[in-house]
C-alpha positions in Angstrom: 53.8 100.9 222.3 54.2 102.9 225.5 51.0 104.8 224.5 48.6 101.4 224.3 50.0 99.9 227.9 48.5 102.4 230.0 45.0 102.1 228.3 45.2 98.5 228.8 46.3 98.9 232.5 43.4 101.2 232.7 40.6 99.0 231.2 41.9 95.6 233.6 41.3 98.2 236.6 37.8 99.2 235.6 37.4 95.5 234.6 38.9 94.3 237.8 36.9 97.2 239.8 33.7 95.7 238.3 33.6 92.3 239.0 34.4 93.4 242.8 31.1 95.5 242.9 29.3 92.8 241.2 30.4 90.2 243.3 29.8 92.4 246.6 26.5 93.0 245.3 25.3 89.7 244.8 27.0 88.7 248.5 25.6 91.3 250.2 21.8 91.2 248.5 19.3 89.8 251.1 16.3 88.1 250.7 13.9 89.5 253.0 11.6 86.6 255.2 8.3 87.3 253.6 9.7 86.4 250.2 10.8 82.9 252.1 7.7 82.0 254.0 5.6 79.9 252.0 1.9 81.6 251.0 0.3 78.8 253.3 2.0 79.8 256.3 -0.7 79.8 259.2 1.3 81.6 262.1 4.2 84.2 261.0 6.4 86.1 263.6 8.7 88.6 262.0 11.2 91.0 263.3 12.2 93.1 260.2 15.1 94.8 261.6 16.6 93.8 264.9 19.7 96.5 264.6 17.4 99.4 263.6 15.2 98.3 267.0 18.3 98.7 268.7 18.8 102.1 267.5 15.5 103.2 268.2 15.4 101.2 271.7 17.1 103.9 273.4 14.8 106.9 272.6 11.9 105.2 274.0 10.5 106.3 277.3 11.2 103.4 279.1 14.7 103.2 278.0 15.2 106.8 279.2 13.8 106.1 282.8 15.8 103.2 283.0 19.3 105.6 282.0 18.8 108.4 284.7 20.5 108.8 287.7 18.8 107.7 290.4 17.2 105.2 288.6 20.7 103.9 288.0 21.9 103.8 291.4 18.6 102.4 292.2 19.0 99.4 290.1 23.0 98.8 290.7 22.4 96.1 293.8 19.9 94.1 292.5 21.9 94.1 288.8 24.9 93.2 290.7 23.5 90.7 292.9 21.2 89.1 290.4 23.3 85.9 288.9 20.7 85.5 286.1 22.0 89.4 284.9 25.7 88.0 284.7 24.2 85.4 282.2 22.5 87.8 280.0 25.3 90.1 279.7 27.3 87.5 278.3 24.4 86.4 276.0 24.0 89.7 274.9 27.7 90.1 274.0 27.3 87.0 272.2 24.1 88.3 270.4 25.8 91.5 269.7 28.8 89.5 268.1 26.7 88.1 265.4 25.0 91.2 264.9 21.4 90.1 263.8 19.6 91.6 261.3 15.7 90.0 260.4 14.6 87.4 262.4 11.2 85.2 261.5 9.2 82.1 262.3 6.7 80.7 260.1 4.3 77.9 261.1 3.2 76.0 257.8 0.6 73.1 259.1 -0.8 72.2 262.3 -1.5 68.8 261.1 0.3 65.9 262.9 1.5 66.0 266.7 4.0 68.7 266.1 3.3 71.8 264.4 6.1 71.9 261.2 7.6 75.5 261.2 10.6 77.4 260.1 12.7 79.5 261.8 15.3 81.6 260.5 17.8 84.6 261.5 20.1 87.1 259.1 23.4 88.5 260.6 26.3 90.2 259.5 29.2 89.2 261.8 30.8 86.0 261.3 29.6 82.3 261.3 32.2 81.4 263.8 30.0 83.9 266.6 26.6 82.4 265.9 28.2 78.7 265.7 29.5 79.9 269.7 26.2 81.2 270.3 24.3 78.0 269.3 26.7 75.2 270.8 25.0 75.3 274.1 21.4 75.1 272.9 22.5 72.1 270.9 24.6 70.7 273.6 21.4 71.1 276.1 19.0 69.6 273.4 22.0 66.1 273.3 21.8 65.7 277.3 17.9 66.4 277.0 18.0 63.9 274.6 21.2 61.2 275.3 19.2 58.4 272.5 19.2 61.6 269.2 21.5 60.8 266.3 23.5 64.1 265.0 24.2 63.4 260.7 24.7 65.7 258.4 23.4 66.1 254.5 23.7 68.1 251.6 21.5 70.8 249.9 23.3 71.4 246.5 26.3 72.9 248.1 24.6 73.6 251.6 25.2 71.4 254.4 22.5 70.7 256.6 22.8 69.4 260.3 20.6 67.5 261.4 19.3 65.8 265.0 16.7 62.9 265.1 15.0 61.1 267.9 12.5 59.3 267.6 9.7 60.7 265.1 11.5 63.8 265.4 13.9 65.3 263.5 15.5 69.4 263.4 17.9 70.3 260.7 20.2 73.6 260.7 21.7 74.9 257.9 23.9 78.2 257.0 23.4 79.9 253.8 24.3 83.6 252.4 23.4 85.4 255.4 20.9 83.1 257.2 20.7 80.7 259.4 17.9 78.4 259.2 16.3 75.7 261.6 13.1 73.6 261.4 11.7 70.3 262.3 10.3 69.8 258.5 12.8 68.5 256.3 10.9 68.8 252.9 10.3 72.8 254.0 14.0 73.5 255.3 15.4 71.9 251.6 12.6 73.6 250.0 13.4 77.4 251.6 17.5 76.7 250.9 16.8 76.1 247.5 14.5 79.7 247.2 16.4 82.0 244.3 17.7 85.4 245.6 14.6 87.4 244.6 12.5 85.2 246.7 9.3 82.8 245.7 7.5 85.3 244.2 3.3 84.9 243.9 4.4 81.9 246.0 5.9 83.7 249.2 3.3 84.9 251.9 3.9 88.6 250.6 2.2 87.6 247.5 -1.0 86.3 250.0 -4.0 88.3 250.1 -5.2 87.9 253.4 -1.5 88.6 254.5 -1.4 92.3 252.7 -5.3 93.0 253.4 -4.1 92.3 257.4 -0.9 94.1 257.6 -1.5 97.2 255.4 -3.0 98.7 258.9 0.1 98.5 260.5 2.3 100.9 260.9 4.9 100.8 258.4 9.0 99.8 259.5 7.7 98.8 262.8 9.6 96.4 265.5 7.7 93.1 265.5 4.7 91.7 263.3 2.5 89.1 264.0 0.2 87.3 261.7 -2.0 84.4 261.3 -4.5 82.9 259.4 -7.6 82.4 261.9 -9.8 80.1 259.6 -7.7 77.9 259.6 -6.9 77.3 263.2 -10.8 77.9 263.6 -11.6 75.0 261.1 -9.1 73.1 263.7 -10.8 73.9 266.4 -14.5 73.1 266.0 -13.3 69.7 264.3 -11.8 69.4 267.6 -14.9 70.6 269.6 -17.2 68.1 267.7 -15.0 65.2 268.5 -14.7 66.0 272.1 -19.0 65.9 272.1 -19.7 69.7 272.8 -22.7 71.3 271.6 -22.0 74.3 269.8 -24.2 77.2 269.1 -24.4 78.0 265.4 -23.9 81.8 265.2 -20.9 81.4 267.3 -19.7 79.3 264.9 -20.0 81.5 261.8 -18.6 84.6 263.8 -15.5 82.5 264.4 -15.7 81.8 260.3 -15.8 84.8 259.7 -13.0 85.7 260.9 -10.4 85.2 258.1 -7.0 86.3 259.9 -5.4 88.7 262.5 -2.3 90.5 262.1 -0.6 92.5 265.2 2.3 95.0 265.6 4.3 97.4 267.6 6.5 100.4 266.4 8.7 102.7 268.5 8.1 106.6 267.9 10.3 108.4 269.8 9.3 108.2 273.3 5.7 106.5 272.8 5.0 103.4 271.4 2.5 102.1 269.0 0.5 98.7 269.2 -2.0 98.0 265.9 -4.2 94.9 265.6 -6.4 94.3 262.6 -9.1 91.5 262.4 -10.0 90.9 259.4 -13.2 90.0 258.9 -15.4 91.6 256.0 -18.9 92.1 256.0 -19.6 94.4 259.1 -22.0 97.0 259.3 -20.3 100.3 258.6 -20.9 102.0 262.4 -20.8 105.8 263.6 -18.2 107.4 265.6 -18.3 107.2 269.3 -20.0 110.2 271.0 -18.4 109.4 274.3 -21.0 110.8 276.0 -19.7 109.9 279.4 -16.7 112.7 279.1 -19.6 114.9 280.1 -18.8 113.9 283.9 -15.0 114.5 283.6 -13.3 117.4 285.8 -9.6 118.5 286.0 -8.7 115.6 288.1 -10.2 113.0 285.9 -6.8 110.3 284.7 -8.7 108.0 283.4 -12.1 107.6 280.6 -13.5 104.6 278.8 -15.8 104.1 276.5 -17.4 101.8 274.6 -20.2 101.0 272.4 -23.4 98.8 273.6 -25.4 96.7 271.0 -29.2 97.5 270.4 -30.0 94.1 271.4 -28.9 91.7 273.7 -29.0 88.3 273.0 -28.5 85.9 276.3 -27.3 82.2 275.3 -29.1 79.3 277.5 -25.9 78.4 278.6 -25.2 81.9 280.5 -28.8 81.7 282.1 -28.3 78.1 283.6 -24.9 79.5 285.0 -26.1 82.6 286.2 -28.8 80.4 288.1 -26.2 79.1 289.9 -25.2 82.8 291.7 -27.0 83.6 294.8 -30.2 86.1 294.0 -29.9 85.5 290.3 -33.6 84.5 290.5 -35.5 86.7 292.9 -33.7 89.4 290.1 -35.5 87.7 287.2 -38.7 87.6 289.4 -38.4 91.2 289.8 -37.6 91.5 286.4 -40.7 89.8 285.3 -42.9 91.7 287.7 -42.0 94.4 285.6 -42.7 92.9 282.4 -39.0 92.5 281.5 -36.4 90.2 280.3 -32.2 90.2 280.8 -32.5 90.9 276.8 -34.5 94.0 277.2 -31.6 95.6 278.8 -30.4 97.0 275.0 -33.4 98.5 275.1 -32.9 100.4 277.9 -29.5 101.4 278.0 -27.5 102.8 275.3 -25.6 103.1 273.2 -22.7 103.5 274.7 -21.1 102.5 278.4 -18.2 104.5 279.9 -15.6 104.7 282.8 -14.9 107.8 284.2 -11.5 108.0 287.0 -10.9 111.0 289.3 -8.5 111.6 291.3 -8.2 115.2 292.9 -5.5 116.9 294.0 -5.9 117.1 297.5 -7.7 113.3 297.5 -6.2 110.3 299.1 -8.0 107.9 296.6 -9.5 108.3 293.4 -13.0 107.7 292.6 -14.6 105.6 289.7 -17.9 106.5 287.9 -19.8 104.5 286.0 -21.9 105.9 283.0 -24.4 104.0 281.4 -26.5 105.7 278.3 -30.4 105.9 278.5 -32.0 104.9 275.2 -36.0 104.0 276.8 -36.5 105.7 280.4 -39.3 103.7 281.4 -37.4 100.3 280.8 -34.1 101.5 282.5 -35.9 102.7 285.7 -37.7 99.5 285.6 -34.1 97.8 285.6 -32.5 100.4 288.4 -35.8 99.8 290.6 -34.9 95.9 290.6 -31.6 95.8 291.7 -31.6 98.8 294.0 -35.2 96.8 295.6 -35.7 94.2 298.5 -33.1 91.4 297.1 -32.6 88.3 299.6 -29.0 88.8 301.3 -28.8 92.4 299.9 -29.2 95.9 301.9 -32.1 98.0 300.6 -31.2 101.2 299.1 -32.7 104.7 300.0 -34.5 106.6 297.1 -34.9 110.5 297.5 -35.9 112.8 294.5 -33.1 116.0 293.8 -33.7 118.4 290.9 -35.6 115.8 288.9 -33.2 113.1 289.2 -33.9 110.7 291.3 -30.9 108.8 293.5 -30.4 106.0 295.0 -28.1 104.9 297.8 -27.2 101.7 299.4 -26.1 101.6 303.2 -22.4 102.2 303.8 -20.1 98.7 303.9 -18.2 98.2 307.2 -14.9 97.7 306.7 -11.3 99.3 305.7 -12.8 101.7 303.2 -16.3 102.9 304.2 -18.1 102.6 300.6 -21.7 103.8 300.2 -22.4 102.6 296.5 -24.7 105.6 294.9 -27.0 105.6 291.6 -28.3 108.6 289.6 -31.1 108.0 287.0 -31.3 111.2 285.3 -33.0 111.8 281.8 -30.4 110.5 279.7 -27.4 109.2 282.0 -27.5 106.1 284.9 -24.4 106.9 286.6 -23.2 105.2 289.6 -20.2 105.9 292.2 -19.0 104.6 295.4 -19.9 107.2 297.1 -22.7 109.7 297.3 -20.1 113.3 297.2 -18.9 111.5 294.0 -22.1 111.0 292.4 -22.9 114.8 293.2 -20.5 115.8 292.2 -20.5 114.3 288.7 -24.0 116.2 288.3 -23.0 119.0 288.9 -20.0 119.0 286.2 -22.9 117.5 283.9 -25.0 120.6 284.3 -22.1 122.9 283.1 -22.4 121.5 279.8 -18.9 121.0 279.2 -16.0 117.5 278.7 -13.4 119.1 281.5 -10.8 116.9 280.0 -11.2 117.9 276.5 -9.5 120.8 276.8 -6.6 119.5 278.4 -3.4 120.0 275.9 -2.4 116.0 276.7 -6.0 114.9 276.1 -6.0 117.1 273.0 -2.7 116.3 271.3 -2.7 112.3 272.2 -6.3 111.5 270.8 -4.8 112.8 267.7 -2.4 109.9 267.1 -4.9 107.2 266.8 -8.2 106.9 264.0 -11.8 108.2 265.0 -13.5 105.2 267.4 -16.7 103.6 266.4 -16.7 100.6 269.2 -14.4 101.5 271.9 -12.1 104.4 273.7 -9.3 104.7 276.1 -7.4 107.7 277.1 -5.3 107.5 280.7 -2.8 110.2 282.6 -0.2 107.7 282.8 2.2 110.2 284.8 -1.0 112.1 286.9 -1.9 108.7 287.6 1.7 106.9 288.7 2.9 110.7 290.6 0.1 110.7 292.7 -0.2 106.8 293.5 3.4 106.6 293.8 4.0 109.6 296.0 1.4 107.9 298.1 2.7 104.1 298.1 6.6 105.4 298.2 6.8 105.4 302.2 5.3 102.1 302.6 7.4 100.6 299.8 10.3 101.7 301.2 9.1 100.4 305.1 8.2 96.7 303.4 11.4 96.7 301.9 13.6 97.5 304.9 12.0 95.0 307.1 12.0 92.3 304.0 15.4 90.8 304.5 15.2 88.6 301.1 14.4 92.1 299.1 17.4 93.2 301.4 19.9 91.4 299.2 18.6 92.5 296.3 17.1 96.0 296.4 18.2 99.4 298.7 14.9 100.6 300.0 16.7 103.9 300.7 17.5 104.5 297.2 13.9 104.5 295.6 13.5 107.3 292.8 11.7 110.4 293.3 8.4 110.0 291.4 9.4 113.3 288.9 12.7 111.3 288.1 10.0 108.5 286.4 6.9 111.0 285.8 9.0 113.0 283.4 9.0 110.4 280.9 5.5 109.4 280.9 3.1 110.2 278.2 -1.0 109.4 278.1 -1.7 106.3 276.9 -4.8 106.3 274.2 -6.9 103.2 273.0 -9.2 103.3 270.0 -11.5 100.6 268.1 -13.0 101.1 265.3 -15.4 98.5 262.9 -15.4 98.5 259.1 -16.6 96.7 256.6 -13.0 95.0 256.5 -12.9 94.6 260.0 -12.0 95.7 263.3 -9.0 98.3 264.0 -7.5 98.3 267.7 -4.9 101.1 268.2 -3.2 102.3 271.2 -0.2 104.6 271.5 1.8 106.0 274.6 4.7 104.9 276.7 3.0 101.9 277.5 -0.2 101.3 275.8 -3.1 100.0 277.2 -2.3 96.1 276.0 0.8 96.5 278.0 -0.7 97.9 280.9 -3.1 95.1 280.5 -0.8 92.5 280.5 1.3 94.0 283.5 -1.9 93.9 285.2 -2.4 90.8 285.0 0.8 89.6 285.1 1.0 91.3 288.4 -1.9 90.0 289.7 -0.6 86.4 288.9 2.2 87.0 290.6 1.1 88.2 293.8 -1.8 85.0 294.1 0.9 82.5 293.4 2.3 82.1 296.6 -1.3 82.0 297.6 -2.0 78.9 295.0 1.2 77.1 296.4 -0.5 75.6 299.4 -4.6 74.9 298.3 -6.9 73.0 300.1 -6.0 69.2 300.9 -2.9 69.6 301.2 -2.5 69.7 297.4 0.8 71.6 296.4 1.0 73.6 292.8 4.0 72.5 291.2 5.7 75.9 289.6 7.3 73.9 287.2 4.5 71.9 285.7 1.6 74.1 286.9 -0.1 70.8 287.5 -1.5 69.9 291.6 0.5 67.1 292.7 -1.5 65.0 296.0 -0.1 65.5 300.0 2.3 62.9 300.6 1.8 59.9 302.6 1.2 60.3 306.5 2.3 58.2 309.0 -1.3 56.6 309.5 -1.4 55.9 305.8 -2.2 51.7 305.5 -1.3 52.1 301.6 1.8 53.6 302.0 3.7 53.2 305.3 6.2 55.9 306.1 10.0 55.0 304.9 11.1 54.3 308.5 8.6 51.8 309.2 8.7 48.1 308.0 5.2 46.8 306.7 3.8 44.0 309.3 5.2 40.9 307.7 4.7 37.1 309.6 8.0 36.2 310.7 9.7 33.0 309.1 10.5 29.8 310.8 13.5 29.8 312.5 14.0 34.1 312.6 14.5 35.1 316.3 11.6 36.9 317.7 11.9 40.6 318.1 12.5 41.9 321.6 9.1 43.4 323.0 11.5 46.5 324.5 13.5 47.3 321.5 16.9 50.0 322.7 16.0 53.2 321.9 19.3 55.0 319.7 20.2 58.0 322.0 20.5 60.9 319.5 23.8 62.9 319.6 23.1 66.1 320.6 25.8 69.0 320.3 27.4 70.5 323.8 26.1 73.5 323.3 23.1 74.1 321.0 22.3 76.9 319.3 19.3 79.3 320.8 16.4 79.5 319.1 15.7 82.2 316.3 13.4 85.3 317.6 10.3 85.2 316.4 9.1 88.3 315.0 
């Protein structure tokens, strides 16, 4: 009997351990978002693993720049004085307590006034931490719509909190390790009923368009965006037709040919990778780009870009009508007609590529830019060049000379801060355009060497291997070289402008601007590749900052710079920063429709009223005994 008891205890222990392991495994089972979103999803925004992204971020070049001691010292003052930063620190601590894992947004329908969506976030923290994070947006929603009604309903064993205002209803629910929110109650209930293994063949993961589009994205990335373009195109076309717009059948066919688009980004050590794929089956295979404009590169080249040009140019009639409004357009058309040319002949003259080369020599105060066009037909190309450099109304006459079989056209130098003298050189294979004659002559000498100087540099040769072979577009940017030269030149002016700006001085210490090498050592070259296959178009970009990010930054910086000038437009109109709408000017005292508040409108006195005094007393203002002196004008 004594021998039996230990055996029973062992069996019970094994059973308890097995039960505990089973329930722990069941509780930790995670249904991925691609198995929760239905196959008919139109738009899908996905963050596969926020925890993994947070672990990768410190290794990126941007994060390492922010971690430099000089950068930390420079950022100390703005971080301490900006109230928004303290708010963000509190939010980040709340988010960390939630321990988010996966997040997604799925739009399933665009019928009606509002798109139908469901969004979800998985988390490993306590539900109370998630509730605390949601408390403020919930309160803000109730303040915005005080007439809204809150309620609670059930879906099986899961509680759904709803908020209803007029025809809109928002539902929230916590289930297992997920938090869901949706404006489609039926969609939310279906999602809550999804089994642990997911929707299977009815899930977005099983959708053929989704599979084909996302197959080109980097695996285990940080973010994914997917959209069924066909559905959106049909909606757009129907709206345009309903509005009475005349549509080009070819443009409609091209739009309908595109079925889906997928974008993804991934942190790869110090670099980032952006990938965009447009699914449009039926394309013709294209040859790799020759990148012939690289022949004009030199040791100081920091930028190269090349794109393929079509063999035929079809100029829409609408573009010609719009171009006719430009000064000199009719004269150019007449000049082309006199030579027997049309705009559509441009593809016969130039191609198959167009290139841009940016050079910045070590001893030069500013960069130079060259534009290069391959030549298909020298005679036709010369005709176009002679028209554009000929006697056009309102334009100076270009000079012309022949040097060693090359025709050089030069415009008179423009007056201004930077005296530009556009120059073009026509060779047997290229049309090269620069902003000064020395730049063009230097490019021609480099062309004679027969070597593309940039291709033998380590930065270029290693970076181009990180993307696929381009067939439609290619770009390379030496971000470190460009930054160090431009920042070194502009740093004194930035420091001076900050020192004389009282508002900037509250947040930025001009004396702590970091040195160029502190930032430059973390900058790697950026490369861009666009290729066309039979299935669609693939666009890749890799670098500390990708080409897409640089483009967004340039556009954002331009808008931020131009916004103050848009604040006060002509005729007294103002730009509202909240709605981005123009508001009419306020009424002036001379306005008859809206008299000023301090003046009562004319009215006839009633019978029995006392007539007003012809000389009413003027009240004396209460002036201070010691008025403050006026502020000095700078």
